[in-house]
Backbone bond lengths (Angstrom), bond angles and torsions (degrees), N, CA, C in turn:
res aa  C-N    CA-C-N  psi(-1)  N-CA   C-N-CA  omega(-1)  CA-C   N-CA-C  phi
1 M - - - 1.441 - - 1.534 111.60 -
2 K 1.357 117.65 -40.52 1.461 119.12 -178.71 1.521 111.06 -64.29
3 F 1.334 118.26 -31.47 1.455 120.12 178.75 1.524 111.08 -69.21
4 L 1.329 117.07 -35.38 1.455 120.63 176.54 1.526 110.05 -62.97
5 F 1.334 117.12 -45.55 1.460 120.42 178.40 1.528 111.08 -63.51
6 T 1.329 117.85 -38.57 1.454 121.15 178.44 1.523 110.78 -63.70
7 I 1.320 117.71 -42.24 1.466 121.35 178.17 1.526 110.04 -64.14
8 I 1.331 117.78 -42.70 1.461 121.36 178.19 1.527 110.46 -62.37
9 L 1.326 117.02 -43.15 1.461 121.70 178.83 1.521 110.64 -61.07
10 C 1.320 117.62 -47.94 1.467 121.58 -179.83 1.527 110.71 -62.80
11 F 1.311 117.82 -44.55 1.461 121.80 179.90 1.530 110.51 -61.52
12 T 1.334 116.65 -43.99 1.467 121.17 179.44 1.520 110.47 -61.54
13 A 1.328 116.76 -46.90 1.464 120.33 -178.25 1.518 111.78 -64.52
14 L 1.313 117.26 -43.61 1.457 120.38 -178.82 1.525 111.43 -69.37
15 S 1.314 117.13 -39.05 1.467 119.60 -179.51 1.529 111.12 -72.03
16 C 1.324 117.80 -23.90 1.470 121.28 177.99 1.524 111.40 -93.02
17 N 1.340 117.04 5.30 1.457 122.62 175.27 1.533 112.85 64.53
18 A 1.321 116.94 54.77 1.462 121.30 176.99 1.522 109.71 -61.73
19 Q 1.325 116.51 139.50 1.461 120.54 -178.90 1.518 113.71 -104.46
20 V 1.329 117.52 -12.75 1.467 120.92 -179.29 1.523 108.33 -133.58
21 F 1.322 115.94 131.54 1.456 121.92 175.22 1.523 106.69 -118.70
22 E 1.330 117.47 126.84 1.466 121.84 177.77 1.520 110.06 -120.72
23 L 1.299 115.16 136.75 1.457 123.19 176.12 1.522 106.49 -121.54
24 G 1.348 117.05 122.62 1.455 120.33 -176.21 1.512 112.71 -129.89
25 Y 1.338 114.87 154.66 1.462 121.10 179.03 1.517 109.16 -141.54
26 G 1.319 116.17 129.88 1.460 123.00 173.98 1.513 107.50 -117.65
27 P 1.343 118.38 102.26 1.465 120.39 -171.48 1.525 115.21 -65.17
28 V 1.318 118.54 -39.99 1.460 121.07 -176.90 1.513 108.38 -144.18
29 S 1.327 116.55 140.73 1.459 119.56 179.58 1.519 110.80 -76.75
30 D 1.313 113.89 158.87 1.447 123.47 -178.15 1.522 107.77 -118.52
31 K 1.311 117.62 153.72 1.461 119.92 175.88 1.520 108.36 -85.37
32 G 1.310 115.78 85.16 1.463 122.17 177.31 1.503 108.44 -104.11
33 V 1.325 116.37 -123.25 1.464 121.44 176.81 1.527 109.47 -66.28
34 G 1.334 116.55 -39.64 1.468 121.62 177.36 1.513 109.77 -87.67
35 S 1.319 116.30 -178.08 1.463 117.27 -177.70 1.524 112.71 -148.40
36 L 1.339 118.41 29.09 1.456 120.85 179.76 1.530 108.63 -95.19
37 P 1.346 117.65 98.29 1.467 120.36 -175.41 1.530 112.34 -75.31
38 N 1.334 115.16 167.97 1.468 123.30 175.36 1.529 112.41 55.24
39 T 1.308 116.01 46.65 1.456 121.74 -179.01 1.517 109.40 -125.10
40 S 1.321 116.47 128.40 1.470 121.02 176.94 1.521 109.03 -108.88
41 K 1.341 115.34 162.52 1.456 119.98 -176.01 1.526 109.53 -146.39
42 V 1.347 115.89 139.48 1.462 122.98 173.83 1.524 106.97 -123.72
43 N 1.340 116.67 133.70 1.463 121.89 -179.08 1.522 111.60 -120.64
44 F 1.322 116.74 142.66 1.462 124.31 167.69 1.521 105.61 -125.47
45 S 1.324 117.44 116.24 1.461 120.82 -177.29 1.519 110.56 -121.43
46 F 1.335 114.70 142.38 1.458 122.35 172.45 1.521 106.54 -121.13
47 L 1.334 115.98 119.68 1.453 121.20 -177.23 1.524 109.97 -117.58
48 F 1.324 115.25 155.98 1.460 121.91 -176.98 1.523 109.09 -121.66
49 K 1.316 117.44 130.84 1.461 121.02 178.24 1.524 108.90 -76.64
50 A 1.316 116.29 87.64 1.461 121.08 -177.97 1.523 111.58 -78.14
51 Y 1.333 115.83 -33.56 1.468 120.40 178.87 1.520 107.96 -151.09
52 Q 1.320 116.03 140.02 1.460 120.13 -179.45 1.524 109.20 -146.50
53 S 1.327 115.33 129.12 1.465 121.22 172.13 1.519 106.87 -134.75
54 S 1.304 117.64 -175.90 1.464 119.50 -179.52 1.522 112.34 -71.68
55 S 1.341 117.75 -16.99 1.463 119.58 -176.87 1.531 114.89 -121.76
56 F 1.349 117.50 5.25 1.458 118.82 -175.78 1.525 110.24 -163.01
57 Y 1.347 116.84 132.57 1.468 122.32 172.93 1.524 107.98 -120.36
58 Y 1.334 116.93 126.49 1.458 121.64 174.20 1.523 106.98 -103.48
59 L 1.361 116.80 118.53 1.466 122.74 -171.27 1.525 111.69 -129.48
60 P 1.323 121.20 69.99 1.460 120.03 176.57 1.526 110.16 -66.54
61 G 1.330 116.78 160.32 1.458 118.03 -178.41 1.504 114.41 -173.49
62 I 1.324 113.73 -163.35 1.457 122.93 178.63 1.521 108.73 -131.65
63 R 1.324 116.46 153.70 1.469 120.85 -177.31 1.516 111.33 -145.40
64 Y 1.332 113.72 142.60 1.466 121.81 167.95 1.522 106.27 -108.73
65 S 1.327 117.87 130.64 1.466 122.81 175.65 1.517 109.14 -125.25
66 F 1.315 115.15 134.16 1.461 121.28 172.37 1.519 106.12 -108.11
67 V 1.326 116.74 116.09 1.463 123.11 -178.17 1.523 107.43 -110.16
68 D 1.339 116.11 125.39 1.466 121.43 -177.63 1.526 109.26 -123.46
69 S 1.330 116.55 108.92 1.460 121.72 -177.92 1.524 110.75 -103.49
70 K 1.318 115.40 125.94 1.460 122.23 174.86 1.540 109.51 -112.28
71 N 1.335 116.14 29.93 1.452 123.79 -178.46 1.523 111.36 -56.17
72 K 1.324 116.17 132.72 1.462 121.99 173.75 1.525 110.74 -125.89
73 D 1.345 116.30 6.36 1.464 120.99 -175.19 1.523 114.17 -102.40
74 I 1.328 117.42 -40.25 1.464 120.87 -173.94 1.524 109.62 -98.51
75 V 1.340 115.76 131.19 1.467 121.19 -179.17 1.527 109.40 -121.01
76 D 1.339 116.08 158.68 1.460 120.52 177.21 1.526 109.53 -90.33
77 N 1.328 116.44 -169.57 1.477 121.47 -177.71 1.521 113.21 -62.60
78 T 1.347 117.90 -24.48 1.463 120.84 -179.05 1.528 112.36 -91.72
79 G 1.337 117.38 -2.00 1.456 120.84 -180.00 1.519 114.10 90.39
80 K 1.343 117.85 3.36 1.472 121.18 178.12 1.520 110.34 -82.20
81 N 1.341 115.70 141.89 1.463 119.80 174.35 1.521 109.70 -63.08
82 I 1.328 115.55 142.57 1.457 121.50 176.54 1.529 106.41 -93.93
83 N 1.327 116.42 103.52 1.454 120.13 179.88 1.522 109.97 -160.17
84 G 1.327 116.48 -179.24 1.458 121.07 178.90 1.512 111.89 137.22
85 A 1.318 115.34 -178.78 1.461 122.51 178.58 1.527 108.06 -109.39
86 F 1.330 116.30 137.01 1.460 121.58 -174.55 1.523 110.15 -133.80
87 N 1.320 116.15 134.51 1.455 123.11 171.94 1.516 107.02 -101.99
88 M 1.329 116.18 124.00 1.461 120.64 -176.64 1.518 110.40 -127.63
89 F 1.333 116.04 142.58 1.456 122.31 178.08 1.516 108.24 -125.36
90 F 1.331 115.70 128.06 1.460 121.35 -175.73 1.518 111.52 -120.56
91 I 1.315 115.52 144.68 1.455 123.27 164.45 1.520 105.08 -100.21
92 I 1.321 116.94 131.05 1.462 121.37 -175.44 1.534 108.91 -117.08
93 P 1.339 117.25 86.63 1.465 119.27 -178.88 1.528 113.84 -78.97
94 V 1.331 117.52 -25.65 1.458 121.51 179.24 1.519 107.14 -108.21
95 S 1.322 115.60 104.97 1.459 121.13 -175.92 1.517 108.12 -153.81
96 F 1.329 115.92 118.49 1.459 117.15 178.93 1.515 111.70 -147.60
97 N 1.310 114.90 157.04 1.460 124.38 172.44 1.525 106.89 -121.12
98 V 1.321 116.66 136.85 1.459 121.86 174.91 1.523 106.38 -115.55
99 P 1.346 118.06 106.62 1.465 121.29 -177.10 1.529 112.33 -63.43
100 L 1.330 114.77 138.40 1.469 123.60 175.76 1.527 107.04 -134.36
101 G 1.315 118.35 66.84 1.466 122.60 -173.06 1.516 109.31 74.51
102 K 1.343 116.71 -128.18 1.470 119.85 177.18 1.533 111.45 -77.39
103 F 1.317 116.65 -12.21 1.460 121.87 177.21 1.533 109.69 -97.61
104 A 1.327 115.49 164.53 1.465 121.13 173.00 1.520 107.88 -150.12
105 Y 1.315 115.86 141.74 1.466 122.17 171.27 1.531 106.75 -79.89
106 I 1.348 117.26 136.04 1.466 123.02 -177.62 1.526 109.40 -118.44
107 N 1.333 116.18 139.27 1.454 121.77 172.27 1.516 107.79 -141.20
108 R 1.341 116.67 131.60 1.464 122.16 177.16 1.531 107.67 -134.75
109 M 1.323 116.39 131.75 1.461 121.46 174.09 1.525 107.94 -136.62
110 G 1.333 115.47 135.21 1.452 118.27 -178.91 1.513 112.38 -157.54
111 F 1.307 114.40 -179.29 1.460 121.26 177.16 1.520 107.36 -140.38
112 G 1.327 115.37 152.32 1.452 117.71 -176.72 1.505 113.81 -163.70
113 L 1.315 113.69 -172.07 1.455 122.54 -177.53 1.520 110.41 -121.00
114 S 1.315 114.78 146.55 1.453 122.11 174.46 1.524 108.08 -105.31
115 G 1.338 116.22 151.66 1.459 120.32 178.42 1.520 112.79 -66.92
116 K 1.334 117.08 -19.60 1.462 122.68 173.98 1.520 107.62 -148.67
117 S 1.298 116.66 164.61 1.452 121.12 -176.99 1.528 110.02 -57.22
118 F 1.334 116.95 129.49 1.462 122.55 -175.54 1.519 109.68 -112.00
119 P 1.310 120.29 130.86 1.454 129.24 3.12 1.520 113.11 -91.15
120 N 1.343 117.67 -7.70 1.473 122.53 171.07 1.531 107.75 -157.33
121 N 1.328 118.46 -165.41 1.465 120.83 -176.80 1.524 113.55 -63.93
122 D 1.327 118.39 -17.55 1.464 121.45 176.70 1.525 111.91 -84.90
123 G 1.325 117.23 -6.01 1.460 121.71 178.46 1.510 111.14 -92.00
124 R 1.336 117.20 -147.78 1.460 121.90 -177.33 1.525 110.58 -138.51
125 Y 1.321 115.88 158.68 1.459 121.72 171.46 1.526 109.99 -77.87
126 Q 1.327 116.66 -30.43 1.462 121.90 -179.54 1.524 109.20 -90.97
127 N 1.338 115.89 131.88 1.454 120.68 -178.00 1.521 110.45 -139.27
128 F 1.326 115.27 166.78 1.455 122.86 -179.45 1.519 110.32 -116.41
129 L 1.312 115.62 152.77 1.461 123.30 -179.77 1.520 108.55 -125.17
130 L 1.316 116.73 136.86 1.458 122.80 173.91 1.521 107.89 -139.19
131 E 1.332 117.00 130.06 1.466 121.53 176.55 1.524 109.63 -138.64
132 V 1.314 115.05 141.29 1.459 122.19 171.83 1.524 107.21 -139.85
133 G 1.325 116.41 148.38 1.449 119.21 179.19 1.512 112.32 173.56
134 F 1.331 114.25 -164.80 1.453 121.27 -179.34 1.518 110.30 -129.83
135 R 1.317 114.28 144.36 1.458 122.86 -179.65 1.523 108.05 -118.08
136 Y 1.328 115.66 143.67 1.464 121.95 176.39 1.524 108.84 -121.28
137 A 1.330 117.41 126.19 1.464 122.27 -179.47 1.520 109.89 -83.39
138 I 1.335 116.86 112.80 1.465 121.70 175.80 1.528 108.79 -75.06
139 T 1.330 115.69 -47.47 1.467 124.04 172.54 1.528 105.52 -134.23
140 P 1.330 119.15 174.67 1.468 118.80 176.81 1.536 113.12 -61.76
141 D 1.342 117.68 -20.61 1.465 121.34 -176.37 1.530 114.71 -107.58
142 V 1.336 118.07 -8.85 1.473 121.22 -176.49 1.529 109.02 -133.51
143 S 1.331 115.06 135.21 1.464 119.64 178.32 1.525 110.36 -140.16
144 V 1.318 115.94 162.76 1.465 122.66 171.18 1.523 106.90 -124.59
145 S 1.324 116.15 151.87 1.460 118.56 179.37 1.520 110.53 -142.90
146 L 1.305 113.99 157.18 1.455 123.39 175.16 1.515 105.62 -126.06
147 R 1.349 117.47 124.52 1.456 120.50 -176.02 1.522 112.82 -145.16
148 Y 1.301 113.15 156.40 1.458 122.19 171.30 1.525 106.19 -93.49
149 S 1.339 117.41 128.40 1.459 121.99 -176.75 1.532 109.60 -126.46
150 H 1.328 115.63 131.42 1.466 121.93 -178.40 1.525 109.96 -127.59
151 I 1.343 117.05 132.30 1.465 123.05 173.14 1.520 107.66 -127.96
152 S 1.341 116.21 129.36 1.468 120.81 175.07 1.526 109.10 -160.31
153 N 1.345 115.49 175.22 1.460 119.21 178.97 1.529 112.00 -94.69
154 G 1.314 118.00 8.30 1.469 121.13 176.27 1.520 113.75 62.92
155 W 1.310 117.56 34.97 1.471 124.78 -179.49 1.529 112.54 60.00
156 R 1.328 116.49 33.20 1.453 119.81 175.13 1.521 111.34 -95.74
157 G 1.340 118.06 -12.06 1.455 121.92 176.30 1.521 109.96 -100.77
158 R 1.332 116.84 177.62 1.469 119.92 176.50 1.515 111.49 -69.55
159 I 1.355 116.05 -26.56 1.461 120.70 173.82 1.519 108.03 -129.86
160 N 1.343 116.64 158.83 1.455 121.17 -178.39 1.523 110.19 -155.73
161 P 1.357 118.63 64.02 1.455 117.22 180.00 1.520 113.32 -68.83
162 G 1.319 118.90 -31.63 1.464 121.70 178.71 1.512 113.23 68.61
163 V 1.322 115.72 163.82 1.462 123.19 178.65 1.518 108.57 -126.21
164 D 1.320 116.57 129.19 1.455 122.93 177.30 1.516 108.95 -123.18
165 N 1.323 116.28 121.94 1.464 121.09 179.43 1.516 110.47 -127.13
166 I 1.308 115.02 149.72 1.455 121.21 164.71 1.518 104.33 -91.69
167 M 1.344 116.35 116.04 1.462 122.16 -173.34 1.524 110.84 -101.86
168 I 1.308 114.72 142.49 1.466 123.11 170.08 1.519 105.19 -112.49
169 S 1.330 117.44 124.09 1.459 121.25 -176.11 1.519 111.21 -130.09
170 T 1.319 114.13 153.73 1.458 121.63 172.38 1.511 107.02 -120.92
171 G 1.324 117.01 133.60 1.456 121.90 179.53 1.515 110.40 -115.49
172 F 1.320 115.72 138.64 1.463 122.37 176.90 1.517 107.67 -119.66
173 Y 1.321 116.56 119.43 1.460 122.03 -177.40 1.529 108.00 -98.75
174 L 1.337 116.96 112.66 1.458 122.06 -175.78 1.510 111.64 -88.41
């Protein structure tokens, strides 16, 4: 099923003429706003240059995230560990880069759906995404970034441990 969603995501992005492709990896979660330890995340994002000036880029888009939790510390009300693998799809309407020379400040905010209730049946299918960080332009078409990334249900479920990762991403500007 996740491969079908990935194909649909890629087809949608390519048919809508995406101008930026980002690939990101967060190896281990951090105890930030959320608290779900031992969780890694992989992102595939397609962004669109909706507006661009010398001091501001507006880049709304879509994202597929694969979240893999191997948590053995946090349990739910029944005593079961809160963990598992999750396929998530986000719409990112608030997304911008603010250039600072070869660097840029990055902000991404979005909402999306998980293939199953996240982080377990006491959570929600609908979740929120927040990212902040910095990007460095290697060439005009290739960049790397370091960002803080948070996914949670915003306290709309019975539980909301959330996932916080330090992400390393590569961006390709088409």
